[in-house]
C-alpha positions in Angstrom: 60.1 110.4 86.8 62.0 107.5 88.4 65.4 106.5 86.9 65.4 103.2 85.0 67.0 100.4 86.9 68.9 97.9 84.9 67.9 94.3 85.8 70.7 91.9 86.1 70.7 88.1 86.3 71.8 88.2 89.9 69.2 90.8 90.9 66.4 88.9 89.2 67.5 85.7 90.9 67.5 87.5 94.2 63.9 88.5 93.7 62.8 85.2 92.3 64.5 83.2 95.0 62.8 85.3 97.6 59.5 84.4 96.1 60.4 80.7 96.0 61.6 80.8 99.6 58.1 82.1 100.5 56.3 79.5 98.5 58.3 76.4 99.6 59.2 75.0 103.0 62.7 75.9 104.1 64.1 72.4 103.7 62.9 72.1 100.1 64.2 75.6 99.3 67.6 74.9 100.8 67.9 71.5 99.1 67.2 72.7 95.6 67.9 76.4 95.5 70.7 77.2 97.9 73.4 76.8 95.3 71.5 78.2 92.3 72.8 81.5 90.9 71.6 84.0 88.3 73.9 83.6 85.3 72.6 85.4 82.3 69.6 87.5 81.5 68.3 89.0 78.2 64.9 89.9 76.8 63.9 86.4 76.0 65.9 84.1 78.4 67.0 83.8 82.0 69.8 81.4 82.6 70.4 79.9 86.1 73.5 78.1 87.2 72.9 74.9 89.1 75.6 72.7 90.7 75.0 69.4 88.9 72.9 67.4 86.4 70.7 65.9 89.1 69.7 69.3 90.5 69.1 70.6 87.0 66.8 67.6 86.2 64.9 67.8 89.4 64.3 71.6 89.1 63.2 71.2 85.5 60.8 68.4 86.5 59.3 69.9 89.6 59.9 73.7 89.8 60.3 75.2 86.4 56.7 76.4 86.2 57.0 78.1 89.6 60.3 79.8 88.5 58.7 80.9 85.2 55.7 82.4 87.0 58.0 84.2 89.6 60.1 85.6 86.7 57.0 86.8 84.9 55.5 88.3 88.1 58.8 90.1 88.9 59.6 91.5 85.5 56.1 91.7 83.8 57.7 89.8 80.9 57.8 86.0 80.3 61.2 84.5 79.5 62.5 81.1 78.7 64.2 79.6 81.8 67.4 77.7 81.1 69.4 75.7 83.7 73.1 75.4 83.1 75.4 73.1 85.2 78.2 75.2 86.7 81.1 73.1 87.7 82.5 74.1 91.1 86.0 75.7 91.1 87.4 72.8 93.2 86.0 70.3 90.7 87.6 72.2 87.8 91.0 72.2 89.6 90.7 68.5 90.4 89.9 67.7 86.8 92.8 69.8 85.6 95.2 67.9 88.0 93.9 64.6 86.9 94.4 65.5 83.2 97.9 66.7 83.9 98.8 63.6 85.8 97.3 61.4 83.1 99.3 63.2 80.4 102.5 62.8 82.4 101.7 59.1 82.9 101.2 58.7 79.2 104.6 60.3 78.5 106.2 57.9 81.0 107.6 60.5 83.4 105.1 60.0 86.2 102.8 57.1 86.9 99.4 58.1 88.2 97.3 55.9 90.4 93.7 56.9 91.1 93.0 57.8 94.7 90.2 56.2 96.6 90.0 59.3 98.9 87.5 62.0 98.3 
């Protein structure tokens, strides 16, 4: 008897993304799925982290059926697929700095001017 292997979100995404890579051309795969990660997995739902709203909307509109089918084929169990926008660490730090600068500006100790540099 084989030992039971616990399926994780990361492990399932690895399997599903391999199937997507085989079904799509390389450019399409890299454009839409290179920055997707398995985030959460339970009996009813598989949550994927995507980098932004645009990617989430595009995947939902064009690839959700393919992902759902790959999850079902891989696990033998259909699940709802949810796409959650995961803010990049650098964006979180930048937002935190902007909030801190804005609060200092409001208190009068530091005046913040928006930067035009990226």
